[in-house]
LOLO-331748 format. One line per field, with one value per residue: x, y, z of N, C-alpha, C in turn; residue in one letter. Coordinates in Angstrom, 1 decimal. Layout:
% LOLO-331748
n.x	c(X|...)
n.y	c(Y|...)
n.z	c(Z|...)
ca.x	c(X|...)
ca.y	c(Y|...)
ca.z	c(Z|...)
c.x	c(X|...)
c.y	c(Y|...)
c.z	c(Z|...)
code	c(A|...)
This chain:
% LOLO-331748
n.x	c(3.0|3.7|5.8|7.7|8.2|9.2|11.6|12.9|13.2|14.9|17.2|17.9|18.3|20.0|19.3|19.9|21.4|20.1|21.4|23.3|26.8|28.4|26.2|25.1|26.8|26.4|23.8|24.0|24.7|23.6|22.6|22.1|20.1|18.1|17.5|16.5|14.2|12.7|10.3|8.3|6.5|5.2|4.0|2.3|0.5|-0.6|-1.7|-3.5|-5.2|-6.3|-7.5|-10.5|-11.1|-13.0|-13.8|-14.5|-12.3|-11.9|-13.9|-14.0|-15.1|-15.5|-14.5|-12.5|-10.4|-7.0|-5.0|-2.8|-1.7|0.9|3.2|4.8|7.4|7.8|7.6|7.2|7.2|8.8|9.7|10.2|7.9|6.0|5.9|4.9|2.3|1.3|1.5|-0.4|-2.7|-3.4|-4.9|-4.1|-3.5|-3.9|-5.3|-4.3|-5.9|-5.3|-3.9|-5.1|-7.9|-11.1|-11.9|-9.8|-9.0|-8.7|-8.6|-9.6|-9.2|-11.6|-13.3|-12.9|-14.0|-16.6|-17.4|-19.3|-18.7|-16.9|-16.8|-14.6|-13.4|-10.5|-7.8|-4.4|-1.8|1.6|4.6|6.8|6.0|4.2|0.9|-2.1|-5.3|-7.5|-9.6|-10.8|-11.7|-13.2|-13.7|-14.6|-12.1|-12.8|-15.1|-14.0|-12.4|-14.4|-15.6|-13.7|-14.0|-12.6|-10.7|-11.5|-9.2|-7.5|-5.5|-4.3|-3.8|-1.8|-0.1|1.3|3.4|4.0|6.3|9.8|12.0|15.3|15.5|13.3|9.8|7.8|6.1|3.3|1.1|-2.0|-4.0|-7.1|-9.0|-8.5|-8.5|-11.2|-12.4|-14.7|-13.7|-11.4|-10.2|-9.8|-8.4|-9.2|-9.6|-8.9|-9.5|-11.7|-10.8|-9.2|-6.6|-3.3|0.0|2.0|0.6|0.0|-1.2|-2.5|-4.1|-4.4|-3.9|-6.0|-6.0|-7.4|-7.1|-4.5|-0.9|0.7|2.7|1.6|-0.2|-0.2|1.0|0.5|-0.7|-0.5|-1.0|-3.0|-2.8|-4.2|-3.2|-2.1|-0.1|2.6|5.2|6.6|6.7|8.6|11.1|9.7|8.3|6.2|6.1|7.8|9.1|8.9|10.5|13.0|13.6|12.6|10.1|6.9|4.7|1.9|0.5|-1.4|-3.5)
n.y	c(-8.2|-5.7|-4.6|-6.5|-6.1|-3.5|-4.0|-5.5|-3.6|-1.8|-3.3|-3.8|-1.2|0.0|1.3|3.7|2.8|0.4|-1.7|-4.6|-5.1|-5.8|-6.9|-5.7|-6.6|-9.3|-9.6|-9.2|-11.5|-14.2|-16.7|-15.9|-14.0|-15.7|-17.2|-15.3|-14.4|-16.6|-17.2|-15.9|-17.0|-18.9|-17.2|-15.6|-17.5|-18.6|-16.3|-15.3|-17.5|-17.5|-15.0|-13.1|-12.4|-10.8|-9.1|-5.8|-2.9|-0.9|2.1|5.7|8.6|12.0|13.9|12.4|12.4|12.7|15.6|16.2|14.6|12.9|12.9|10.3|8.0|8.4|11.8|13.5|12.6|13.9|13.7|14.8|14.2|13.8|16.3|17.8|16.8|17.7|20.5|20.8|20.3|17.6|17.1|15.7|13.3|9.8|6.8|3.6|0.5|-2.8|-5.8|-9.0|-8.5|-8.0|-5.6|-3.2|-0.2|3.4|5.8|9.1|11.5|12.8|10.9|8.8|10.0|9.7|7.2|5.5|6.8|5.9|7.0|7.0|7.0|6.2|4.4|4.8|2.7|2.7|0.9|1.9|2.5|4.6|6.0|7.3|9.0|9.4|10.8|9.3|9.3|7.8|5.6|2.1|-0.2|-2.7|-2.2|-0.7|-2.7|-4.5|-3.0|-3.1|-5.7|-7.9|-10.9|-14.4|-15.8|-14.2|-13.6|-11.8|-8.2|-5.7|-2.8|0.0|2.8|6.5|7.3|6.8|4.2|3.4|4.0|2.7|2.3|2.5|-0.3|-2.4|-5.0|-6.9|-9.6|-11.0|-11.1|-9.1|-7.0|-6.8|-6.2|-4.2|-1.9|-1.3|1.1|3.4|6.2|9.6|11.7|13.4|14.0|15.7|17.2|17.4|15.0|15.9|16.5|15.4|13.3|11.6|12.4|12.1|10.0|7.3|4.1|2.7|0.3|-0.9|-2.9|-3.6|-2.9|0.3|0.4|-1.0|0.7|2.0|5.0|7.7|6.5|5.0|2.8|-0.2|-3.7|-6.8|-10.0|-13.4|-14.5|-13.6|-13.9|-12.7|-10.1|-7.5|-8.8|-11.0|-11.2|-9.6|-6.9|-3.7|-3.2|-5.7|-7.2|-6.0|-5.4|-7.4|-7.3|-8.5|-9.9|-10.2|-8.0|-7.9|-6.5)
n.z	c(16.2|15.0|16.7|16.1|13.3|13.5|14.8|12.9|10.9|12.2|12.6|10.0|8.9|10.5|13.0|15.5|18.5|18.6|17.4|17.9|18.5|15.6|14.4|12.1|10.2|10.3|9.4|6.8|5.7|3.8|5.0|7.7|7.2|6.2|8.4|10.2|8.9|8.6|9.6|8.2|6.1|7.7|9.6|7.9|6.8|9.2|10.5|8.5|8.5|11.0|11.3|10.7|7.6|6.5|8.3|9.6|9.9|12.8|13.0|13.3|15.1|14.0|15.8|16.9|15.2|14.3|15.1|13.7|10.8|10.0|7.2|5.4|4.2|0.7|0.1|-2.0|-5.3|-7.1|-9.8|-13.2|-14.7|-12.8|-11.6|-13.7|-13.8|-11.4|-11.8|-13.7|-12.3|-12.2|-14.4|-16.7|-15.8|-15.6|-14.4|-15.1|-15.6|-15.9|-17.1|-16.2|-17.1|-18.6|-19.7|-20.2|-18.5|-18.6|-16.5|-15.7|-13.1|-12.7|-13.7|-11.9|-9.7|-10.3|-9.6|-7.0|-3.9|-0.9|2.4|5.1|8.5|9.8|11.5|10.9|10.9|11.3|10.3|11.6|14.1|14.8|14.9|13.4|13.1|10.5|7.9|5.0|1.5|-1.3|-4.1|-3.7|-4.2|-5.2|-6.8|-8.9|-10.1|-10.8|-12.8|-14.7|-15.5|-14.2|-14.5|-13.9|-13.5|-12.2|-9.3|-7.7|-7.2|-8.5|-7.7|-9.2|-8.9|-8.9|-7.6|-7.2|-6.4|-6.1|-8.7|-9.9|-10.3|-7.4|-5.9|-5.0|-3.6|-3.4|-2.3|-3.7|-1.7|0.1|-1.8|-2.5|-0.2|1.7|2.9|1.5|-0.4|-3.2|-2.5|-3.1|-1.6|1.6|4.9|4.3|2.1|-1.2|-1.8|-0.8|-2.0|-0.3|0.9|-1.1|-3.5|-6.9|-6.1|-3.8|-2.3|0.2|2.6|5.0|6.9|7.0|7.6|7.3|5.2|3.1|1.9|-0.8|-2.4|-4.8|-7.1|-10.3|-12.0|-12.0|-11.9|-12.7|-11.7|-12.0|-10.5|-8.3|-8.9|-11.0|-10.3|-9.4|-7.2|-6.7|-4.3|-4.0|-3.3|-2.8|-0.3|0.8|-1.0|-0.7|2.0|3.4|4.6|5.8|3.4|3.8|5.8|7.9|10.4)
ca.x	c(3.6|4.3|7.1|8.7|8.6|10.1|12.9|13.6|13.6|16.0|18.3|18.3|18.6|21.0|18.8|20.8|21.2|19.4|22.2|24.4|28.1|28.6|24.9|24.9|27.6|25.8|22.5|24.3|25.0|22.3|22.2|21.5|18.8|17.1|17.0|15.8|12.9|12.2|8.9|7.4|5.5|4.3|3.2|1.3|-0.5|-1.3|-2.5|-4.6|-6.2|-7.0|-8.2|-11.7|-10.7|-14.1|-14.1|-14.2|-11.4|-12.7|-14.1|-14.0|-15.9|-14.7|-13.8|-11.4|-9.4|-5.7|-4.8|-1.7|-1.5|2.2|3.5|5.8|7.8|8.0|6.7|7.0|8.0|9.9|10.2|9.6|6.6|5.0|5.8|4.0|1.0|0.9|1.3|-1.7|-3.7|-3.7|-5.9|-3.6|-3.2|-4.8|-5.1|-4.5|-6.3|-5.1|-3.6|-6.1|-9.2|-11.7|-12.1|-8.8|-9.5|-7.8|-9.5|-9.2|-9.6|-13.0|-14.1|-12.8|-14.9|-18.0|-17.8|-19.8|-17.5|-17.0|-16.0|-14.3|-12.5|-9.8|-6.5|-3.3|-0.7|2.9|5.5|7.8|5.5|3.3|-0.4|-2.9|-6.7|-7.9|-10.8|-10.5|-12.8|-12.9|-14.4|-14.1|-11.3|-13.6|-16.0|-13.2|-12.0|-15.6|-15.8|-12.7|-14.3|-11.5|-10.8|-11.5|-7.9|-6.7|-5.4|-3.7|-3.8|-0.5|-0.2|2.5|3.2|4.8|7.5|10.8|12.9|16.3|15.2|12.2|8.5|7.4|5.0|2.7|0.1|-3.0|-4.8|-8.4|-9.9|-8.3|-8.9|-12.6|-12.9|-15.4|-12.9|-10.2|-10.6|-8.8|-8.7|-8.8|-9.8|-8.4|-10.0|-12.6|-10.2|-8.5|-5.3|-2.2|1.2|2.6|-0.2|-0.2|-2.1|-3.9|-4.8|-3.7|-4.6|-6.3|-6.3|-7.5|-6.8|-3.0|0.0|0.8|3.5|0.8|-1.1|0.6|0.6|0.8|-1.0|-0.5|-1.7|-3.4|-2.8|-4.6|-2.3|-2.3|1.1|3.5|6.6|7.3|6.6|9.8|11.9|8.8|7.6|4.9|6.2|9.2|9.7|8.9|11.6|14.3|13.8|12.0|8.8|5.9|3.8|0.6|0.7|-2.7|-3.6)
ca.y	c(-8.1|-4.4|-4.5|-7.4|-5.4|-2.4|-4.6|-5.9|-2.4|-1.2|-4.1|-3.7|0.1|0.5|2.2|4.1|2.2|-0.9|-2.7|-5.2|-5.0|-6.8|-7.4|-5.2|-7.5|-10.7|-9.5|-9.2|-12.9|-14.9|-17.6|-15.2|-13.4|-16.7|-17.6|-14.2|-14.2|-17.9|-17.4|-15.1|-17.8|-19.4|-16.1|-15.2|-18.5|-18.7|-15.1|-15.3|-18.5|-17.1|-13.7|-13.0|-11.5|-9.9|-8.1|-4.4|-2.2|0.1|3.4|6.6|9.9|13.2|14.5|11.6|12.5|13.3|17.0|16.2|13.3|13.1|12.3|9.3|7.5|9.5|13.0|14.1|11.8|14.8|13.5|15.8|13.7|14.1|17.8|18.3|16.5|18.6|21.8|20.8|19.9|16.2|16.9|14.8|12.0|8.7|5.5|2.5|-0.7|-3.8|-7.2|-10.0|-7.9|-8.1|-4.3|-2.3|1.1|4.5|6.7|10.4|11.8|13.1|9.6|8.0|10.6|9.4|6.0|5.8|7.0|5.5|7.8|6.3|7.5|5.0|4.6|4.3|2.1|2.6|-0.1|2.6|2.6|5.7|5.9|8.6|8.8|10.4|10.5|9.0|9.3|7.3|4.4|0.8|-0.9|-3.8|-1.6|-0.4|-4.0|-5.0|-2.2|-3.6|-7.1|-8.7|-12.3|-15.4|-16.3|-13.3|-13.9|-10.7|-7.0|-5.1|-1.3|0.7|4.2|7.5|7.6|5.9|3.7|2.8|4.3|2.0|2.7|1.7|-1.3|-3.2|-5.9|-7.4|-10.7|-10.5|-11.0|-7.7|-6.1|-6.6|-5.8|-2.9|-0.7|-1.1|2.1|4.3|7.5|10.8|12.7|13.2|15.0|16.7|17.9|16.5|14.6|16.7|15.7|14.6|12.2|10.6|12.9|12.3|8.8|6.4|3.0|2.5|-1.1|-0.6|-4.1|-3.8|-1.8|1.5|0.3|-1.6|1.7|2.6|6.4|8.2|5.4|5.2|1.7|-1.4|-4.8|-8.1|-11.0|-14.7|-14.8|-12.5|-14.4|-11.8|-8.8|-7.2|-9.9|-12.1|-11.2|-8.8|-5.4|-3.2|-3.5|-7.2|-7.7|-5.4|-5.3|-8.6|-7.1|-9.5|-9.5|-10.0|-7.1|-7.8|-6.0)
ca.z	c(14.8|14.7|17.3|15.3|12.1|13.8|15.1|11.6|10.2|13.0|12.3|8.5|8.6|11.5|14.0|16.6|19.9|18.6|16.8|18.7|17.8|14.5|13.9|10.8|9.3|10.3|8.7|5.3|5.3|3.4|6.0|8.8|6.8|6.0|9.7|10.8|8.3|8.2|10.1|7.4|5.5|8.7|10.1|6.9|6.7|10.4|10.7|7.6|8.8|12.3|11.2|9.9|6.6|6.1|9.4|9.4|10.8|13.6|12.4|14.4|15.0|13.5|16.9|17.3|14.2|14.8|14.7|12.7|10.2|9.4|5.9|5.6|3.0|-0.3|0.3|-3.3|-6.2|-7.6|-11.2|-14.2|-15.1|-11.7|-11.5|-14.8|-13.4|-10.3|-12.4|-14.5|-11.4|-12.5|-15.5|-17.7|-15.1|-15.8|-13.8|-16.0|-15.0|-16.9|-16.7|-16.4|-17.1|-19.9|-20.2|-19.7|-18.3|-18.4|-15.8|-15.2|-11.7|-12.7|-13.9|-10.7|-8.8|-10.7|-8.9|-5.7|-2.9|0.5|3.4|6.3|9.4|10.3|12.1|10.1|11.8|10.5|10.8|12.4|15.5|15.1|14.3|13.3|12.6|9.4|7.1|3.6|0.6|-2.6|-4.5|-3.3|-5.2|-5.9|-7.8|-10.1|-10.7|-11.5|-14.0|-15.7|-15.7|-13.7|-14.9|-12.9|-13.4|-11.4|-7.8|-7.0|-7.9|-8.3|-7.8|-9.6|-8.4|-9.5|-6.9|-7.6|-5.4|-6.8|-10.1|-10.4|-9.6|-6.2|-6.2|-3.9|-4.1|-2.5|-2.9|-4.0|-0.5|0.6|-2.9|-2.5|1.2|1.5|3.3|0.6|-1.3|-3.9|-1.9|-3.7|-0.6|2.9|5.9|3.7|1.0|-2.1|-1.4|-1.1|-2.6|0.7|1.3|-2.2|-4.6|-6.8|-5.7|-3.0|-1.8|1.6|2.8|6.4|7.7|6.9|8.0|6.4|4.0|2.0|1.4|-1.9|-2.8|-6.1|-8.0|-11.7|-12.6|-11.3|-12.8|-12.1|-12.1|-11.4|-9.7|-7.9|-9.2|-12.0|-9.8|-8.6|-7.0|-6.5|-3.0|-4.1|-2.9|-2.7|1.0|0.9|-1.8|-0.4|3.4|3.9|5.3|5.5|2.4|4.4|7.0|8.6|11.8)
c.x	c(4.3|5.6|8.1|9.1|9.5|11.5|13.6|14.1|14.9|17.3|18.8|18.7|19.6|20.5|19.7|20.4|20.5|20.3|23.2|25.7|28.2|27.3|24.7|25.7|26.9|24.6|22.8|24.5|23.7|21.8|21.5|20.2|17.8|16.6|16.1|14.4|12.2|10.7|7.9|6.2|4.6|3.4|2.0|0.2|-1.3|-2.2|-3.7|-5.7|-7.0|-7.9|-9.5|-11.4|-11.7|-14.4|-13.7|-13.2|-12.3|-12.7|-14.4|-14.9|-14.9|-13.9|-12.7|-10.2|-8.1|-5.5|-3.8|-1.6|-0.2|2.3|4.7|6.2|8.1|7.0|6.4|7.8|9.1|10.4|9.6|8.2|5.6|4.8|4.8|2.6|0.5|0.6|0.0|-2.9|-4.3|-4.7|-5.4|-3.3|-4.3|-4.4|-5.4|-4.9|-6.2|-4.7|-4.7|-7.5|-9.8|-11.9|-11.0|-9.4|-8.3|-8.7|-8.9|-9.6|-11.1|-13.8|-14.0|-13.8|-16.4|-18.4|-18.4|-18.7|-17.9|-16.2|-15.8|-13.2|-11.8|-8.5|-5.4|-2.2|0.6|3.8|6.6|7.3|4.5|1.9|-1.1|-4.3|-7.0|-9.1|-10.4|-11.7|-12.4|-13.7|-13.8|-13.3|-12.0|-14.5|-15.2|-12.8|-13.2|-15.8|-14.9|-12.9|-13.1|-11.7|-10.9|-10.1|-7.0|-6.7|-4.9|-4.0|-2.5|-0.6|1.2|2.3|4.2|6.1|8.5|11.7|14.0|16.1|14.0|10.9|8.3|6.2|4.6|1.7|-0.8|-3.5|-6.3|-9.3|-9.7|-8.7|-10.4|-13.2|-13.5|-14.6|-11.6|-10.7|-9.5|-9.2|-8.2|-9.0|-9.3|-8.9|-10.8|-12.0|-9.6|-7.1|-4.3|-1.0|1.8|1.9|-0.6|-1.0|-1.6|-4.7|-3.9|-4.6|-4.8|-6.8|-6.3|-7.1|-5.3|-2.2|0.2|1.6|2.7|-0.1|-0.4|0.0|0.9|0.5|-1.0|-1.1|-2.0|-3.5|-3.3|-3.7|-2.6|-1.2|1.9|5.0|7.3|7.2|7.8|10.7|11.0|8.1|6.4|4.9|7.6|9.8|9.8|10.2|12.9|14.6|13.1|10.8|7.8|5.0|2.4|0.8|-0.6|-2.5|-5.0)
c.y	c(-6.8|-4.3|-5.4|-6.7|-4.2|-2.9|-4.9|-4.6|-1.7|-2.0|-3.8|-2.3|0.7|1.5|2.5|3.4|0.8|-2.0|-3.3|-5.1|-6.1|-7.3|-6.9|-6.1|-8.9|-10.6|-9.5|-10.6|-13.6|-15.9|-17.0|-14.6|-14.5|-17.2|-16.6|-14.1|-15.5|-18.0|-16.6|-15.9|-18.4|-18.4|-15.7|-16.2|-18.6|-17.5|-15.0|-16.3|-18.2|-15.9|-13.8|-11.9|-10.5|-8.9|-6.7|-3.8|-1.2|1.5|4.4|7.8|11.0|13.8|13.6|11.6|13.2|14.7|17.1|14.7|13.4|12.4|11.3|8.7|8.6|10.6|13.8|13.3|12.7|14.6|14.6|15.4|14.0|15.6|18.4|18.0|17.4|20.0|21.9|20.3|18.5|16.1|15.9|13.4|11.0|7.5|4.4|1.2|-1.8|-5.1|-8.1|-9.4|-8.0|-6.7|-3.4|-0.9|2.1|5.6|8.0|10.5|12.1|11.8|8.7|8.6|10.3|8.0|6.4|5.8|6.5|6.5|7.1|7.0|6.4|5.3|4.0|3.9|1.9|1.6|0.6|2.8|3.7|5.4|7.2|8.2|9.8|9.9|10.4|8.8|8.8|6.1|3.1|0.3|-1.9|-3.3|-1.3|-1.7|-4.6|-4.3|-2.6|-5.1|-8.0|-10.2|-13.2|-16.0|-15.4|-13.7|-12.7|-9.4|-6.3|-3.6|-0.8|2.2|5.2|7.7|6.4|5.5|2.9|2.9|3.6|2.4|1.8|0.8|-2.0|-4.1|-6.4|-8.7|-10.2|-10.4|-9.6|-6.7|-5.8|-6.4|-4.4|-1.7|-0.5|-0.1|2.8|5.7|8.7|12.0|12.4|14.3|16.1|17.5|16.9|16.2|15.6|15.8|14.8|13.3|11.3|11.1|12.3|11.2|7.9|5.2|3.1|1.1|-1.2|-1.7|-4.4|-2.6|-0.8|1.3|-0.4|-0.5|2.5|4.0|6.6|7.1|5.8|4.0|0.6|-2.5|-6.0|-9.1|-12.3|-15.2|-13.6|-12.8|-13.4|-10.4|-8.5|-8.5|-11.1|-12.2|-10.3|-7.4|-5.0|-3.5|-5.0|-7.7|-7.2|-5.4|-6.5|-8.4|-8.2|-9.0|-9.3|-9.3|-6.9|-7.3|-6.2)
c.z	c(14.5|15.4|16.5|14.0|12.4|14.1|13.9|10.9|10.9|12.7|10.9|8.2|9.5|12.4|15.2|17.9|19.8|18.0|17.8|17.8|16.8|13.9|12.5|9.8|9.2|9.4|7.2|4.8|5.0|4.4|7.2|8.4|6.7|7.4|10.3|10.2|8.0|8.6|9.3|6.8|6.6|9.3|9.2|6.9|8.0|10.7|9.8|7.9|10.1|12.2|10.4|8.8|6.2|7.2|9.1|10.4|11.6|12.8|13.5|14.1|14.5|14.6|17.5|16.3|14.8|14.3|13.6|12.1|9.4|8.0|6.2|4.3|2.0|0.1|-0.9|-4.3|-6.9|-9.0|-12.1|-14.6|-14.0|-11.5|-12.5|-14.5|-12.4|-10.9|-13.1|-13.6|-11.7|-13.6|-16.6|-17.1|-15.4|-15.0|-14.8|-15.2|-16.1|-16.3|-17.1|-16.2|-18.5|-20.6|-19.6|-19.6|-18.2|-17.8|-15.4|-13.8|-11.7|-12.9|-12.6|-9.7|-9.1|-10.1|-7.6|-4.7|-1.5|1.3|4.7|7.2|10.1|10.9|11.2|11.1|11.0|11.2|11.7|13.8|15.8|14.4|14.3|12.7|11.6|8.7|5.6|2.7|-0.8|-2.9|-3.9|-4.5|-6.0|-7.0|-9.1|-10.8|-11.4|-12.8|-15.1|-16.0|-15.4|-14.0|-13.7|-12.6|-12.5|-9.9|-7.0|-7.8|-7.5|-8.6|-8.1|-9.4|-9.1|-8.8|-7.2|-6.4|-6.2|-8.3|-10.7|-9.7|-8.4|-6.5|-4.9|-4.5|-3.0|-3.1|-3.1|-2.8|0.0|-0.5|-2.9|-1.2|1.1|2.0|2.5|-0.5|-2.1|-3.5|-2.7|-2.7|0.8|3.8|5.2|2.5|0.0|-1.5|-1.7|-1.6|-1.5|1.1|0.1|-3.4|-6.0|-6.2|-4.9|-2.6|-0.3|1.8|4.4|7.3|7.7|7.3|6.9|5.1|2.8|1.3|0.3|-2.2|-4.2|-7.2|-9.4|-12.5|-11.6|-12.3|-12.1|-12.6|-11.5|-10.5|-9.4|-8.3|-10.1|-11.6|-8.9|-8.5|-6.5|-5.2|-2.9|-3.7|-2.8|-1.4|1.3|0.2|-1.2|1.1|4.1|4.8|4.9|4.4|2.9|5.8|7.7|10.0|12.3)
code	c(X|X|X|X|X|X|X|X|X|X|X|X|X|X|X|X|X|X|X|X|X|X|X|X|X|X|X|X|X|X|X|X|X|X|X|X|X|X|X|X|X|X|X|X|X|X|X|X|X|X|X|X|X|X|X|X|X|X|X|X|X|X|X|X|X|X|X|X|X|X|X|X|X|X|X|X|X|X|X|X|X|X|X|X|X|X|X|X|X|X|X|X|X|X|X|X|X|X|X|X|X|X|X|X|X|X|X|X|X|X|X|X|X|X|X|X|X|X|X|X|X|X|X|X|X|X|X|X|X|X|X|X|X|X|X|X|X|X|X|X|X|X|X|X|X|X|X|X|X|X|X|X|X|X|X|X|X|X|X|X|X|X|X|X|X|X|X|X|X|X|X|X|X|X|X|X|X|X|X|X|X|X|X|X|X|X|X|X|X|X|X|X|X|X|X|X|X|X|X|X|X|X|X|X|X|X|X|X|X|X|X|X|X|X|X|X|X|X|X|X|X|X|X|X|X|X|X|X|X|X|X|X|X|X|X|X|X|X|X|X|X|X|X|X|X|X|X|X|X|X|X)
């Protein structure tokens, strides 16, 4: 799956040496794009059916951690609002939890730190082909959703972030199986320290059974919804909507 996504990214972003003559023009045609990505729904259904969704991702020892864990994607949202949060050490930051919940929440970083924390050393696999092993600390997402009394009508959770793409906040989503997986956490710590800006401070998603682009950084709000049809262009995430990445990026 990872090589296939790398190939898609190379085609769509014009990776040097990987484009055939004229392929960049072909990919702009709706029919060609439909053919190229026609297997997405089949892949998602087949992979989710074959995989044990409750299985744990491998965890590692501290001596196996990568000496360098590179930053990727947005390295700093750079907006005036985010700069103000950084300057105030995120004292004014709040995570909003809403949508189909019985008890909407507005949580400070201190309040999130009061949830029981899980610490896990896992491997991050990027769609671009690199991987790194790091330690992450934070509460299980499922416990936060339980505190908000998530509705039985909810089928997905949507994450909205502080970084902007095309002038709009970055967004991602999970279904409830992954949202309540024990290794899906809201990480406030990395490698024994509080998250830094490059890695998504003050809070980022870790969903260890999926590729890196699902691990949304700079979290601002979480919403429980019954459908993804009204989220972005309807595919459930920024890259899914704009670069046709698979919504279910299980590994």
